[in-house]
Structure formats: structure tokens, C-alpha cells
Short mmCIF file of the C-alpha atoms (twelve columns), coordinates in Angstrom:
data_MODEL
# 
_entry.id   MODEL 
# 
loop_
_atom_site.group_PDB 
_atom_site.id 
_atom_site.type_symbol 
_atom_site.label_atom_id 
_atom_site.label_alt_id 
_atom_site.label_comp_id 
_atom_site.label_asym_id 
_atom_site.label_seq_id 
_atom_site.Cartn_x 
_atom_site.Cartn_y 
_atom_site.Cartn_z 
_atom_site.pdbx_PDB_model_num 
ATOM 1   C CA . UNK A 1   -53.122 -94.509  21.370 1 
ATOM 2   C CA . UNK A 2   -53.964 -97.817  19.742 1 
ATOM 3   C CA . UNK A 3   -57.466 -98.799  18.717 1 
ATOM 4   C CA . UNK A 4   -57.323 -102.420 19.928 1 
ATOM 5   C CA . UNK A 5   -58.516 -101.134 23.310 1 
ATOM 6   C CA . UNK A 6   -60.703 -98.293  24.494 1 
ATOM 7   C CA . UNK A 7   -58.635 -95.145  25.168 1 
ATOM 8   C CA . UNK A 8   -59.549 -93.436  28.405 1 
ATOM 9   C CA . UNK A 9   -60.823 -89.897  28.701 1 
ATOM 10  C CA . UNK A 10  -57.527 -88.972  30.363 1 
ATOM 11  C CA . UNK A 11  -55.552 -90.319  27.398 1 
ATOM 12  C CA . UNK A 12  -57.578 -88.317  24.897 1 
ATOM 13  C CA . UNK A 13  -57.142 -85.172  26.983 1 
ATOM 14  C CA . UNK A 14  -53.392 -85.809  27.178 1 
ATOM 15  C CA . UNK A 15  -53.260 -86.258  23.390 1 
ATOM 16  C CA . UNK A 16  -54.652 -82.791  22.678 1 
ATOM 17  C CA . UNK A 17  -52.196 -80.829  20.558 1 
ATOM 18  C CA . UNK A 18  -51.791 -77.483  18.845 1 
ATOM 19  C CA . UNK A 19  -51.202 -73.866  19.657 1 
ATOM 20  C CA . UNK A 20  -53.136 -71.800  22.156 1 
ATOM 21  C CA . UNK A 21  -56.697 -71.248  20.970 1 
ATOM 22  C CA . UNK A 22  -56.477 -73.840  18.198 1 
ATOM 23  C CA . UNK A 23  -56.416 -77.333  19.706 1 
ATOM 24  C CA . UNK A 24  -56.665 -80.576  17.738 1 
ATOM 25  C CA . UNK A 25  -58.011 -83.901  18.972 1 
ATOM 26  C CA . UNK A 26  -58.689 -87.346  17.632 1 
ATOM 27  C CA . UNK A 27  -61.828 -88.979  19.007 1 
ATOM 28  C CA . UNK A 28  -61.599 -92.754  19.135 1 
ATOM 29  C CA . UNK A 29  -64.310 -94.840  17.397 1 
ATOM 30  C CA . UNK A 30  -64.943 -96.260  20.879 1 
ATOM 31  C CA . UNK A 31  -66.368 -92.850  21.855 1 
ATOM 32  C CA . UNK A 32  -68.714 -92.487  18.891 1 
ATOM 33  C CA . UNK A 33  -72.506 -92.552  18.834 1 
ATOM 34  C CA . UNK A 34  -73.475 -93.769  15.405 1 
ATOM 35  C CA . UNK A 35  -71.914 -91.447  12.834 1 
ATOM 36  C CA . UNK A 36  -71.052 -88.680  15.289 1 
ATOM 37  C CA . UNK A 37  -68.977 -88.300  18.426 1 
ATOM 38  C CA . UNK A 38  -70.813 -88.762  21.724 1 
ATOM 39  C CA . UNK A 39  -71.898 -85.303  22.886 1 
ATOM 40  C CA . UNK A 40  -70.328 -85.671  26.315 1 
ATOM 41  C CA . UNK A 41  -66.876 -86.381  24.891 1 
ATOM 42  C CA . UNK A 42  -67.164 -83.437  22.505 1 
ATOM 43  C CA . UNK A 43  -68.035 -81.052  25.350 1 
ATOM 44  C CA . UNK A 44  -65.439 -82.546  27.714 1 
ATOM 45  C CA . UNK A 45  -62.629 -82.176  25.162 1 
ATOM 46  C CA . UNK A 46  -63.818 -78.644  24.340 1 
ATOM 47  C CA . UNK A 47  -63.518 -77.823  28.047 1 
ATOM 48  C CA . UNK A 48  -60.069 -79.439  28.181 1 
ATOM 49  C CA . UNK A 49  -59.024 -77.352  25.156 1 
ATOM 50  C CA . UNK A 50  -60.276 -74.256  26.981 1 
ATOM 51  C CA . UNK A 51  -58.243 -75.092  30.082 1 
ATOM 52  C CA . UNK A 52  -55.216 -75.755  27.850 1 
ATOM 53  C CA . UNK A 53  -55.573 -72.364  26.140 1 
ATOM 54  C CA . UNK A 54  -56.715 -70.297  29.144 1 
ATOM 55  C CA . UNK A 55  -55.303 -72.030  32.242 1 
ATOM 56  C CA . UNK A 56  -56.059 -69.209  34.706 1 
ATOM 57  C CA . UNK A 57  -59.837 -69.300  34.396 1 
ATOM 58  C CA . UNK A 58  -61.769 -69.862  37.660 1 
ATOM 59  C CA . UNK A 59  -64.310 -72.621  38.292 1 
ATOM 60  C CA . UNK A 60  -66.768 -73.756  35.650 1 
ATOM 61  C CA . UNK A 61  -70.267 -72.434  36.413 1 
ATOM 62  C CA . UNK A 62  -72.332 -73.029  33.297 1 
ATOM 63  C CA . UNK A 63  -72.200 -74.267  29.724 1 
ATOM 64  C CA . UNK A 64  -74.411 -74.291  26.650 1 
ATOM 65  C CA . UNK A 65  -73.832 -76.570  23.675 1 
ATOM 66  C CA . UNK A 66  -75.467 -76.538  20.241 1 
ATOM 67  C CA . UNK A 67  -74.955 -79.690  18.177 1 
ATOM 68  C CA . UNK A 68  -75.070 -78.591  14.542 1 
ATOM 69  C CA . UNK A 69  -73.906 -81.571  12.498 1 
ATOM 70  C CA . UNK A 70  -71.971 -84.839  12.980 1 
ATOM 71  C CA . UNK A 71  -68.475 -84.624  14.451 1 
ATOM 72  C CA . UNK A 72  -66.077 -87.207  13.072 1 
ATOM 73  C CA . UNK A 73  -62.926 -88.604  14.649 1 
ATOM 74  C CA . UNK A 74  -60.764 -85.600  13.714 1 
ATOM 75  C CA . UNK A 75  -61.819 -82.350  15.374 1 
ATOM 76  C CA . UNK A 76  -60.289 -78.946  16.058 1 
ATOM 77  C CA . UNK A 77  -61.363 -76.771  18.981 1 
ATOM 78  C CA . UNK A 78  -61.153 -73.039  18.267 1 
ATOM 79  C CA . UNK A 79  -61.143 -71.305  21.655 1 
ATOM 80  C CA . UNK A 80  -62.093 -67.622  21.991 1 
ATOM 81  C CA . UNK A 81  -62.271 -65.603  25.193 1 
ATOM 82  C CA . UNK A 82  -65.421 -63.526  24.665 1 
ATOM 83  C CA . UNK A 83  -65.257 -61.538  27.885 1 
ATOM 84  C CA . UNK A 84  -63.291 -61.601  31.118 1 
ATOM 85  C CA . UNK A 85  -65.349 -59.716  33.690 1 
ATOM 86  C CA . UNK A 86  -64.931 -59.228  37.412 1 
ATOM 87  C CA . UNK A 87  -67.613 -61.789  38.228 1 
ATOM 88  C CA . UNK A 88  -67.677 -64.083  35.190 1 
ATOM 89  C CA . UNK A 89  -65.643 -65.006  32.139 1 
ATOM 90  C CA . UNK A 90  -67.238 -66.249  28.922 1 
ATOM 91  C CA . UNK A 91  -65.475 -68.543  26.455 1 
ATOM 92  C CA . UNK A 92  -66.734 -69.760  23.091 1 
ATOM 93  C CA . UNK A 93  -65.389 -72.980  21.593 1 
ATOM 94  C CA . UNK A 94  -66.167 -73.885  17.995 1 
ATOM 95  C CA . UNK A 95  -65.787 -77.603  17.328 1 
ATOM 96  C CA . UNK A 96  -64.744 -77.958  13.687 1 
ATOM 97  C CA . UNK A 97  -64.797 -81.354  11.993 1 
ATOM 98  C CA . UNK A 98  -64.647 -82.314  8.302  1 
ATOM 99  C CA . UNK A 99  -64.149 -78.612  7.467  1 
ATOM 100 C CA . UNK A 100 -67.492 -77.665  9.025  1 
ATOM 101 C CA . UNK A 101 -68.739 -76.352  12.346 1 
ATOM 102 C CA . UNK A 102 -70.054 -79.404  14.164 1 
ATOM 103 C CA . UNK A 103 -70.834 -77.939  17.587 1 
ATOM 104 C CA . UNK A 104 -70.530 -74.662  19.445 1 
ATOM 105 C CA . UNK A 105 -69.910 -74.514  23.195 1 
ATOM 106 C CA . UNK A 106 -70.174 -71.519  25.487 1 
ATOM 107 C CA . UNK A 107 -68.544 -71.923  28.892 1 
ATOM 108 C CA . UNK A 108 -69.021 -69.558  31.834 1 
ATOM 109 C CA . UNK A 109 -66.392 -69.435  34.588 1 
ATOM 110 C CA . UNK A 110 -66.547 -67.609  37.903 1 
ATOM 111 C CA . UNK A 111 -64.745 -67.534  41.209 1 
ATOM 112 C CA . UNK A 112 -66.441 -67.899  44.590 1 
ATOM 113 C CA . UNK A 113 -67.697 -64.747  46.312 1 
ATOM 114 C CA . UNK A 114 -68.774 -64.048  49.879 1 
ATOM 115 C CA . UNK A 115 -72.559 -63.960  50.177 1 
ATOM 116 C CA . UNK A 116 -75.324 -64.110  52.772 1 
ATOM 117 C CA . UNK A 117 -77.526 -66.109  50.391 1 
ATOM 118 C CA . UNK A 118 -76.925 -69.832  50.888 1 
ATOM 119 C CA . UNK A 119 -79.487 -72.603  50.410 1 
ATOM 120 C CA . UNK A 120 -80.016 -75.970  48.765 1 
ATOM 121 C CA . UNK A 121 -83.744 -75.903  48.091 1 
ATOM 122 C CA . UNK A 122 -85.845 -78.669  46.647 1 
ATOM 123 C CA . UNK A 123 -86.397 -82.349  47.319 1 
ATOM 124 C CA . UNK A 124 -83.354 -84.551  47.021 1 
ATOM 125 C CA . UNK A 125 -83.148 -87.892  45.290 1 
ATOM 126 C CA . UNK A 126 -83.255 -91.138  47.230 1 
ATOM 127 C CA . UNK A 127 -82.192 -94.408  45.681 1 
ATOM 128 C CA . UNK A 128 -80.820 -97.828  46.439 1 
ATOM 129 C CA . UNK A 129 -77.026 -98.207  46.236 1 
ATOM 130 C CA . UNK A 130 -75.830 -98.474  42.625 1 
ATOM 131 C CA . UNK A 131 -74.836 -102.133 42.731 1 
ATOM 132 C CA . UNK A 132 -78.295 -103.063 44.049 1 
ATOM 133 C CA . UNK A 133 -79.884 -101.625 40.896 1 
ATOM 134 C CA . UNK A 134 -80.225 -103.371 37.514 1 
ATOM 135 C CA . UNK A 135 -78.252 -102.259 34.485 1 
ATOM 136 C CA . UNK A 136 -79.965 -99.622  32.382 1 
ATOM 137 C CA . UNK A 137 -78.430 -100.945 29.161 1 
ATOM 138 C CA . UNK A 138 -76.095 -103.841 28.605 1 
ATOM 139 C CA . UNK A 139 -72.868 -102.194 27.498 1 
ATOM 140 C CA . UNK A 140 -72.486 -104.778 24.731 1 
ATOM 141 C CA . UNK A 141 -75.813 -103.743 23.176 1 
ATOM 142 C CA . UNK A 142 -75.610 -99.951  23.571 1 
ATOM 143 C CA . UNK A 143 -73.860 -97.417  21.323 1 
ATOM 144 C CA . UNK A 144 -70.056 -97.564  21.133 1 
ATOM 145 C CA . UNK A 145 -69.439 -94.789  23.659 1 
ATOM 146 C CA . UNK A 146 -71.606 -96.464  26.309 1 
ATOM 147 C CA . UNK A 147 -68.933 -99.111  26.917 1 
ATOM 148 C CA . UNK A 148 -67.063 -96.366  28.795 1 
ATOM 149 C CA . UNK A 149 -69.759 -96.047  31.481 1 
ATOM 150 C CA . UNK A 150 -71.652 -97.947  34.115 1 
ATOM 151 C CA . UNK A 151 -75.364 -97.144  34.362 1 
ATOM 152 C CA . UNK A 152 -77.759 -98.578  36.956 1 
ATOM 153 C CA . UNK A 153 -81.518 -97.944  36.878 1 
ATOM 154 C CA . UNK A 154 -82.589 -96.728  40.338 1 
ATOM 155 C CA . UNK A 155 -86.162 -95.759  39.466 1 
ATOM 156 C CA . UNK A 156 -88.418 -95.680  36.433 1 
ATOM 157 C CA . UNK A 157 -89.143 -98.019  33.559 1 
ATOM 158 C CA . UNK A 158 -86.707 -99.513  31.096 1 
ATOM 159 C CA . UNK A 159 -86.110 -97.935  27.704 1 
ATOM 160 C CA . UNK A 160 -88.401 -98.877  24.811 1 
ATOM 161 C CA . UNK A 161 -90.936 -100.366 27.218 1 
ATOM 162 C CA . UNK A 162 -94.020 -98.426  26.117 1 
ATOM 163 C CA . UNK A 163 -94.170 -96.739  29.518 1 
ATOM 164 C CA . UNK A 164 -96.465 -93.803  30.218 1 
ATOM 165 C CA . UNK A 165 -93.793 -92.298  32.504 1 
ATOM 166 C CA . UNK A 166 -91.039 -90.479  30.529 1 
ATOM 167 C CA . UNK A 167 -88.648 -90.306  33.479 1 
ATOM 168 C CA . UNK A 168 -85.765 -92.360  34.860 1 
ATOM 169 C CA . UNK A 169 -83.410 -92.052  37.826 1 
ATOM 170 C CA . UNK A 170 -80.026 -93.599  37.054 1 
ATOM 171 C CA . UNK A 171 -76.666 -94.044  38.754 1 
ATOM 172 C CA . UNK A 172 -73.787 -93.469  36.301 1 
ATOM 173 C CA . UNK A 173 -70.020 -93.256  36.364 1 
ATOM 174 C CA . UNK A 174 -67.029 -93.479  34.064 1 
ATOM 175 C CA . UNK A 175 -65.360 -96.877  34.115 1 
ATOM 176 C CA . UNK A 176 -61.832 -95.491  33.665 1 
ATOM 177 C CA . UNK A 177 -61.764 -92.410  35.885 1 
ATOM 178 C CA . UNK A 178 -58.045 -92.145  36.624 1 
ATOM 179 C CA . UNK A 179 -55.881 -89.224  35.570 1 
ATOM 180 C CA . UNK A 180 -58.584 -86.769  34.488 1 
ATOM 181 C CA . UNK A 181 -59.835 -83.714  36.350 1 
ATOM 182 C CA . UNK A 182 -63.205 -84.166  38.095 1 
ATOM 183 C CA . UNK A 183 -64.542 -81.163  36.181 1 
ATOM 184 C CA . UNK A 184 -63.851 -82.692  32.764 1 
ATOM 185 C CA . UNK A 185 -65.044 -86.121  33.913 1 
ATOM 186 C CA . UNK A 186 -68.296 -84.550  35.152 1 
ATOM 187 C CA . UNK A 187 -69.029 -82.919  31.795 1 
ATOM 188 C CA . UNK A 188 -68.358 -86.195  30.009 1 
ATOM 189 C CA . UNK A 189 -70.539 -88.194  32.402 1 
ATOM 190 C CA . UNK A 190 -73.414 -85.694  32.428 1 
ATOM 191 C CA . UNK A 191 -74.536 -86.516  28.874 1 
ATOM 192 C CA . UNK A 192 -74.317 -90.299  28.799 1 
ATOM 193 C CA . UNK A 193 -77.964 -91.194  29.441 1 
ATOM 194 C CA . UNK A 194 -80.444 -91.878  26.638 1 
ATOM 195 C CA . UNK A 195 -83.269 -89.322  26.461 1 
ATOM 196 C CA . UNK A 196 -86.022 -89.984  28.992 1 
ATOM 197 C CA . UNK A 197 -88.625 -90.039  26.218 1 
ATOM 198 C CA . UNK A 198 -87.207 -93.419  25.186 1 
ATOM 199 C CA . UNK A 199 -89.102 -95.138  28.005 1 
ATOM 200 C CA . UNK A 200 -92.316 -94.412  26.088 1 
ATOM 201 C CA . UNK A 201 -91.055 -95.912  22.814 1 
ATOM 202 C CA . UNK A 202 -92.560 -99.216  21.708 1 
ATOM 203 C CA . UNK A 203 -89.750 -99.754  19.200 1 
ATOM 204 C CA . UNK A 204 -86.354 -98.214  18.637 1 
ATOM 205 C CA . UNK A 205 -86.257 -95.016  16.589 1 
ATOM 206 C CA . UNK A 206 -83.602 -92.410  15.716 1 
ATOM 207 C CA . UNK A 207 -83.121 -89.374  17.928 1 
ATOM 208 C CA . UNK A 208 -80.555 -86.623  18.334 1 
ATOM 209 C CA . UNK A 209 -79.688 -83.986  20.927 1 
ATOM 210 C CA . UNK A 210 -80.043 -80.481  19.483 1 
ATOM 211 C CA . UNK A 211 -79.054 -78.302  22.446 1 
ATOM 212 C CA . UNK A 212 -77.712 -78.993  25.934 1 
ATOM 213 C CA . UNK A 213 -77.436 -76.481  28.794 1 
ATOM 214 C CA . UNK A 214 -75.924 -77.213  32.206 1 
ATOM 215 C CA . UNK A 215 -75.578 -75.062  35.336 1 
ATOM 216 C CA . UNK A 216 -73.081 -76.430  37.856 1 
ATOM 217 C CA . UNK A 217 -73.802 -76.107  41.577 1 
ATOM 218 C CA . UNK A 218 -70.914 -78.241  42.825 1 
ATOM 219 C CA . UNK A 219 -67.936 -79.975  41.219 1 
ATOM 220 C CA . UNK A 220 -67.202 -83.219  43.132 1 
ATOM 221 C CA . UNK A 221 -63.629 -83.752  44.261 1 
ATOM 222 C CA . UNK A 222 -63.556 -87.208  42.692 1 
ATOM 223 C CA . UNK A 223 -65.184 -88.715  39.616 1 
ATOM 224 C CA . UNK A 224 -67.465 -91.439  40.946 1 
ATOM 225 C CA . UNK A 225 -71.123 -92.424  41.026 1 
ATOM 226 C CA . UNK A 226 -73.625 -89.683  40.183 1 
ATOM 227 C CA . UNK A 227 -77.400 -89.978  40.464 1 
ATOM 228 C CA . UNK A 228 -79.342 -88.364  37.629 1 
ATOM 229 C CA . UNK A 229 -83.062 -87.833  37.308 1 
ATOM 230 C CA . UNK A 230 -83.977 -87.107  33.700 1 
ATOM 231 C CA . UNK A 231 -87.519 -86.200  32.703 1 
ATOM 232 C CA . UNK A 232 -89.136 -85.480  29.361 1 
ATOM 233 C CA . UNK A 233 -91.419 -82.596  30.323 1 
ATOM 234 C CA . UNK A 234 -93.077 -82.338  26.922 1 
ATOM 235 C CA . UNK A 235 -92.863 -84.209  23.634 1 
ATOM 236 C CA . UNK A 236 -94.674 -83.190  20.446 1 
ATOM 237 C CA . UNK A 237 -93.991 -82.279  16.825 1 
ATOM 238 C CA . UNK A 238 -90.795 -84.330  16.809 1 
ATOM 239 C CA . UNK A 239 -89.083 -82.696  19.805 1 
ATOM 240 C CA . UNK A 240 -88.723 -83.516  23.499 1 
ATOM 241 C CA . UNK A 241 -88.024 -80.883  26.168 1 
ATOM 242 C CA . UNK A 242 -85.998 -82.625  28.858 1 
ATOM 243 C CA . UNK A 243 -84.910 -81.601  32.377 1 
ATOM 244 C CA . UNK A 244 -82.059 -83.258  34.276 1 
ATOM 245 C CA . UNK A 245 -80.983 -83.083  37.927 1 
ATOM 246 C CA . UNK A 246 -77.609 -84.534  38.928 1 
ATOM 247 C CA . UNK A 247 -76.583 -85.267  42.529 1 
ATOM 248 C CA . UNK A 248 -73.559 -86.930  44.102 1 
ATOM 249 C CA . UNK A 249 -73.664 -90.000  46.332 1 
ATOM 250 C CA . UNK A 250 -74.146 -87.763  49.400 1 
ATOM 251 C CA . UNK A 251 -77.251 -86.170  47.878 1 
ATOM 252 C CA . UNK A 252 -75.599 -82.833  47.123 1 
ATOM 253 C CA . UNK A 253 -76.809 -81.047  44.000 1 
ATOM 254 C CA . UNK A 254 -74.117 -81.187  41.330 1 
ATOM 255 C CA . UNK A 255 -75.877 -79.730  38.303 1 
ATOM 256 C CA . UNK A 256 -79.196 -78.826  36.735 1 
ATOM 257 C CA . UNK A 257 -79.553 -79.281  32.989 1 
ATOM 258 C CA . UNK A 258 -81.927 -79.114  30.073 1 
ATOM 259 C CA . UNK A 259 -81.849 -80.664  26.613 1 
ATOM 260 C CA . UNK A 260 -83.851 -80.285  23.436 1 
ATOM 261 C CA . UNK A 261 -83.981 -83.675  21.715 1 
ATOM 262 C CA . UNK A 262 -85.126 -84.294  18.147 1 
ATOM 263 C CA . UNK A 263 -87.263 -87.445  17.838 1 
ATOM 264 C CA . UNK A 264 -87.640 -89.176  14.483 1 
ATOM 265 C CA . UNK A 265 -89.996 -91.979  15.480 1 
# 
């Protein structure tokens, strides 16, 4: 890879190297968020390292990520199979950078089972088509990693607008989606939005994701537009508790997520 252009997610996945359970990666500066790697790329590459080390695992069902300290451009993914059960398999991935543990991911995998219990409960999301919506952030003015995504504001107020509504509904997708599995693309795309609490800001201030948990209802066959509603349910004492609902263009639930975000403003 050369750094005179933005390397795609597929290229960074293809460049993973190392022995089983100990996978090295180089994260391009174009995928950084300030002094650390964008959380979505860290989790996506950790998942790719898991698939590289344990290729026979069934479908991804859930993941939990703790972001402990900044992850620099050089990172090693230490993959450990915690348990392989009849219904679910649990994998831990330690993301080591600059000789320190930068993030820890726990992935849960499980195959489909026959069941009488089938429903898709809860109100869906309705929105105008993506290209009829304004940009959420100009890619030239956002963090480095944001140049890899399109984001269109379907509902809610703009960031740093002093709004009293800490919620946005946004269409997002990777710009370069070719050559990468939909599962890995989904994980990368699922973390690209700024925290919903930012709509209430009256001026820019530092913030950082502390934990991120995602339960996957459906993995789309293709990486394309996803509609995400993200809501800060509570903010106080320097932390925001945030819920996220992700649906595909047909309205099908893709994932439900929660983040704890540290606010420094």
C-alpha cells in the first residue's frame, strides 16, 4: 500500500500477516481519528484476524469492545478461542499497539437453529432516500477516517448546533466497498457516526468512546446504505449513554448497539 491515496478496507484486510492467533496489521493514517485508530477499523480488522485464525466459525451474532488507550498505526491482534459450544462460540481479541493493550474485543458466533419464535418487533425507521438528504459532515472537515464514508442526515439537528434533541437518523455507507466481506464492512460502518450528544454542543469539545456493544440481527448480503438512529439517552458527569439502531434500505433490522462515550466539554 502507498500513502498517497486512501487504502480501502479490503486492502488492509488483505495485508494482514502473521501466524494463526497472532495477526499483524498496519492502519493507514487515512483511517485515524486524532491520535488513535478509528474504532470501527480496529474492530473490523480484529474480526478479520479472527476469521483468518479461526475460519470455520459460524455467523457473527454479537460483539463487545473496550477501548483502553490509543491504537497507533502498527497493531497486533492476539486471537484466543475462549469457548466453542454447541450453540455459541466466544473469541477474545486483544489489540496490542505500542507494546500496550489498546482495545479488547469479544466476538460471539453462532449458527442458525430451527425455532418457532420469529418476530421483528418495534417501529421501523422511515427516511427520505439518501441522496435527497444533506451531508452530515463535509468529508474535508471531518476526522481523517471520515473520508472513507458517505453520511447523509435523514432526521435530527446538525452537530454542534445547541439542539435540545440528542438524536440523529443518518444514512451511511463505505465509499470503497469492493472486495471485502459484508460482515467486516458492517462492523466498520457501524461505528462511523459522531456521538448523538454532539447535537447539543454549542462548541466543539473532545470526546472518546469507552465501550461499544453490538448485537447483530441480520448481516446484509452487500455493503451498501444503512440507516442508523443514534440517541444519547442520558448525559451527565462527563459520560453519555447512547443507543443505536441500524436498518438496511429495506427497513430490516441489522443491529442494535450501545456505547458509553466520555465527554470532555
